[in-house]
N, C-alpha and C positions, 0 to 999 in steps of 0.2 A: 552274490553273498557279500556281507560285510568282511573288510578282511581286517584284522587286528594284529600287530606285533609285539610281541611279550619280550622285553629285554632283562634277562634275569639269568644268574652263572648259578642257581639253586635249584637242583632238579627236582627235588620236591615241591617246590614252589612251582615250577614250571608244570608238572603234572598236573596240579590242583586247578590251577587258574585255567590250564588248556582243557581240564575235562569240565570246568564249571561253563566257561564261555561256549565249549562246541556244543553240550547241551542245549545252550540258547540259540542255536543256528549261527553262530558265529564261524568263521575261517580264523585258525589262530596259526601265525608263525611265529617260531621262537629262535631268538638270538642269545648266545650266552657271554659276548662280550661286547664291548664298544665297536669295535673295528667291523665285526659282524653285522653288528645292528645297523650300522651306516650304509653297507653294501646291500644289506636285504631291504633296508627302507627305501634305497634309492631303484633297486630290482624291483620291489613289490608293490610299491606306491600305496604303501595300508590307508585305512579309513582312519585309523586310529592307534597310537603308541602308547604301550604301557611299559613306565620306565623305572626298573631299578636305578638306585643311585650308588651304593657302595659295591664296585667292583674294581677289579685290578686293571692296569691299563687306562684309558680313555674311561672317565667316571661317568655316571649318569647325567651330572651338571655339564660337562665338556659335549658329552654326544649330543644333549638336548641343542645345546648352542651351536654345534656345527649341521646338525638336522635343519635347523632354522633357516641356516644360509644355502642348503640344497634347492634348486628349482622344482617347483612342483610339492615340494613339502612344507613351505613355509607355513601353509594355512592348516595342516595337519592337526588335531589334538594331540598334546602329550601329556600324558599325566603321571605322575610319579607316584610308583606304588612301593611303598619302603618301609623299613624298619627304622630309618634316621627320622625320628622322633621327637630330638631334643631342642630346646628353643632357638628359633632361627632356621631350622632345616625346611621348614614349609616355606618361609619367605625365599631361601636360596634357590629352591627349586623355581619358585614361580618368576624369579629374577633371572634364571638361567634359560627360562624360554616355557616351561611348563605351565599349561592349562589348568591343572589342578592337582590334589595331591589327596593319595589316599593310604593313610598308614597301615602297615602291617601288625599285627595278623588281620585278614581281611574277614570281613563279615560274609560267610559265603552265600548267607540269604541277601542280602543288601547290593552285593558286589555285582550282578548282572546289571543291576537298574542303575546303579551309578555309572558304570559305562554306558550305558544308552542315554543318560543324561550328558555325558560328555561329547558322545557323539552327536547330539540335536543341538550343540551350542553351550551348554553350561561352561562357565568358567569362571574361576577364583582368581580376585583382585587383593593387591596388598593396599592396606587401609588410607596411605596417604602417599603422597609424590613424595614427601621428606623421607618415609621410610623407607621407599622404594630406592633413592637415591644413595640412602646408606648403604642399603644392602647390594647395591651395583657396584659401587665402589668397592667395597668388601671383596663381591666375587672377581672382579677385576683385579686387584692386588693379589688375589690367591691364584689366578690364572697366571699372573705373570710369575708368581713364586714357583707354580708348577711348572711352567714352560725353562724357567732360570734351573730347577732341577735335572729336568730331562735333559736339557742342553749339556749339563756338566757328566750328566750320565754318558751322554753319547761321545762325549770330549774324553772320558776316560775310557771308553771300548773302545773309541776309536786307536788310540794311544797304546791299548794292549794288542789291538789288531795287528797294528804297524809294528810292533815289537813280535808277535808270533811270525808275522810275514818275512821278517828280516832271518827269523832262524830258520823259518822254512827252505828261504832263497840261499842261505849259506850253507846249509846242510846239503842242499841238492847240488850247489856247486861242488862243494868240497867231496860231495860222492861222485859227482861225476868227473873229477879230476883221478879220483882214488880208483876207478874203474877202468879208464882211460888207460892208466899207466900198466898195468897188466896184460889189458887188451892188445896194445900196442905190442910187448914182447912177443905174445904168442901170434900173432899176425905176422911178423916179423920172422919168427921162426918158420913158420907156415910158408912164407915167402921161399925161406931158405932150402927147405925140403923140396917143394915144387919145382926149384931151378937145380935140385940135384939130379944129374942123369941117371945115378943109379937107381932110384925110385921105379920100382916096375910097374907098367901099365898107361894107360892114357887117360886123359881129363874126359874124353867122352865115352869110355868104356866104362859102363855101370859096373860096382864091385871091386874094382882094381884100386891098389893103394893110390895109385896119382888122383883116383876121381875122387877118392874118400876124402883125401886132405885137400882137393878142390873144394869141395862141399862145405868141410868145416869152416876154410879160408874164407868163403861167402858168407857164411853164418857169423862170422867172427865181424865181417866187416859191416853187416845188416844190423848187428847189436851196436856196434861203434856209432853208428850213423843216429840211432835210436838215442843213445847216451847223449851224443851230440846234440840233439834236438831239443832235449831235456834239458841240456845244461844252456842252450843259446837261448829258450824262453826262460829260465832263471836269470839268465844276465840280462835279459831285455828289461824285465820286470823290475830287476834291483838298480837299474839304471848303469850298468856295469859293462855295456856292450862297447869293446875296443875298436876302432876303425884304423886302420892305416890310411895314408893319404898318397895317392900317386895316380899316375894316368891310367885311365882305363878305356880299353877298347870293347865297345859292346858287341861289335861283330864278332871279335876273338871269343870273348866270353861265352856269348851264346853256342858257337861252333864246338867250344871244350864241354859246355854242358850237354849237347847232343851226343858229343862222342862218348860222353861217361855214360849216359842214359844208356845208350845202343849197346854197350859192352857190361853193363851193370845186371840186365834181367836176360828171361828168355826173350829170343827175336821176335818181334812184333809185325807185323803187315801193315805199317802207318807210312802215309805220305807226309814228309816235312819240307814245306815250303819258307824258303826265307826270301825277305823281300828287299829291293835294291835300296830300299831306303835305309835299311838296317846299317847297312856298308858307308852311307854318306853321311851319316852323323858325327859330330865332331868328339874327339875324345872328350871325357870327364875325369873330375878330380873325385877318387872315392877310393873303395877298399876292393879290389878285384878278387879277393878270394872271399869275402862277404856276399859280394853281388852275385858269384858264380853260385854262392850258395843259394839264395833268392831265388835266382831263375831258376835252379836246379829244381827248387821245390816246386816251384810255379808248373815248370814245364811237365815235371814227372805228374802233378796233378791232371793235367790235359791228357797224358798218356792214358793215365789209369781208367778216366772216364770216357775215351774215344775207343770205341770198338776197332777190329783189326778193319784195313782198307779204307780208315776214316784220314782227313786230313789235319794236319797242325801247321797253322800259318802265324811265321812269326816277321813281323816288321817293327820299322820304326820311322819317326819323323822328327825334325828339330821345327820348334815352334817358337814364335816371335820372341816371346821372353825368356830365350836361351835355357828354354827346358826341352830335353827330349821327352818324346812320347812313345813309349813303346809298347807292344799289345802281342798277346799269343792267345790266337784266337784256333778253336778246335771243333770239329764236328761229332762230337759226342753227346752224351745223354742230357746235356742241360742241366740249369739249376732252377731250383724251384723259386719262384719270383718272393715270396715271402722268407726264403731263407738267404737271399744275397746280402742283407747286411750282416749275417752272421758267420760267413764261411771263411773269414780270417779272426775267429775267434779262437780261442786254445781249446783242443778237444773237441773242436766240431769234425763230426764226420757224416758224410752225406747217407750210406749205405745202412743197411741194417746190422748193428753191432753183432747180431747172433749170426751170421753168415760173416764175419770177418775172416778174413785169410792175410797174411802179412807177405805184401809184396810191394815194391816202389812201381814197377812195370805193368804187371799184369792186368788185364782189363778188370776194373771195378777191384783191385787189390786194396786190400786196407792198411791203416796206419793209426797211429796216436792221435792225428787229430791236430798235428802240432806245425806240419810244414807250413802252412801259408801264414799262421801265426807269426812264425820266424820270418817269414820274408817279408811280413808287414813290418815288423819292428827293425829290419835291416834297411827296409828302403825308406822308411822314418827317420831313421838314424842319418841318412846321407841328406834328409831333405826334399824328399820326396813324399808320394803318395801313390798308393795302390788301391784298384776296387773292380768289382768283377760285375759285366753285365751277361745277361742271357734271358732268351725270350718265355723261358721254363723249362720243367725236368719231362720228359718223353723218350722212353727207351726204345719207341715204335718208329718216329720220325726225326729222332737224334736234331733238335733244333741248335745244340752247340752251346758256346759260352765263350767268352772272351775277357780276359786278366788284362787291365791297363796299368801300366806304369808310368808314372811321370818321375824324371830325374833331373835335376839343376846341373847345368854343365859345369859352373865355375862359383858355385853360392858356397859358403862354409857350412859344413854341418857337425853340430855339436850336441843335438837332442839328446844321445845316448851314449855320448863319449866321446872319446877320437885321441891321438896320439901326435 
């Protein structure tokens, strides 16, 4: 069946032409804007394209010119079907790449025969080479003017987006600081109460005052970490993440991370293997607090996606270019291969968000999807690189995943700040 693509933004015209041509045995696809027309033509490879000229965005002239550059569409007949009937409109359509021109309103009796004529090779021509050159020059000048206008619009839009983005970042940073202040006070008083021997009960005994206070303290600490993650992402995006510069012992940082994670959530039946290479790598210059945070996020992510009795291996080596290669390998559910490029993006989560449960250490426990994004920002601020590898996602065979981190030993870092 002969396929026809009709590019038209007026629904009444769409229905009329579609009804007429389908009654004659043609298959008719509709596109109501320029970008849709290009995508549909590329996908469907129609035998003929009927092109309105005047619609928003890319107009019919520009769409026709673009279609002529797409492989497989260079020879497809394109016919302007338009109410643009002023002097020069026909010539401009032909110069843009149309094979013919049918003015609106169409003659319903002649229209199917006109379409058949263009399908079998009928083509309209400009009267002379001089006329074609004249209209071609005009058309090129018009395209350049339209391009300039669009570039200026994009520049204005980009300027406005940058302004709004800065306002958003400033608000998040200020809100983060405002929220952290009362949370610090609440957490401090809770620790004082927990240290008071006169508070009855035991942390392990549900329902006792001391147990309730411990639950509140844990909730405040969790809320504080969520706020810190949001604040860190905003600082990274705003290029305002300040870093200290002092010697960092990666082995000590990793041990501190593991100690902290073991005490943070419910006990998990996991095996942690620390390779000998981690103890042999030299110290590096960096911010130990920020690197602790980055590795905490990475290791907690491995814990979340490794079932009980799984293994998490952490090791490192010194490469020839004075760069430390650190890797964290787990025997967990793995990462889908097509998702690997996205795991360090903000708000990326692997699990079904409808099944979300907030935990940093429970198996498949959820989060905001900011942890690895924060880690990436911190590692890159140190002049390093971070990436993930995995054979795929499989909750039965547990293929696991590996996070690789490269950190220079002595190179300066200034990408996102410094002090």
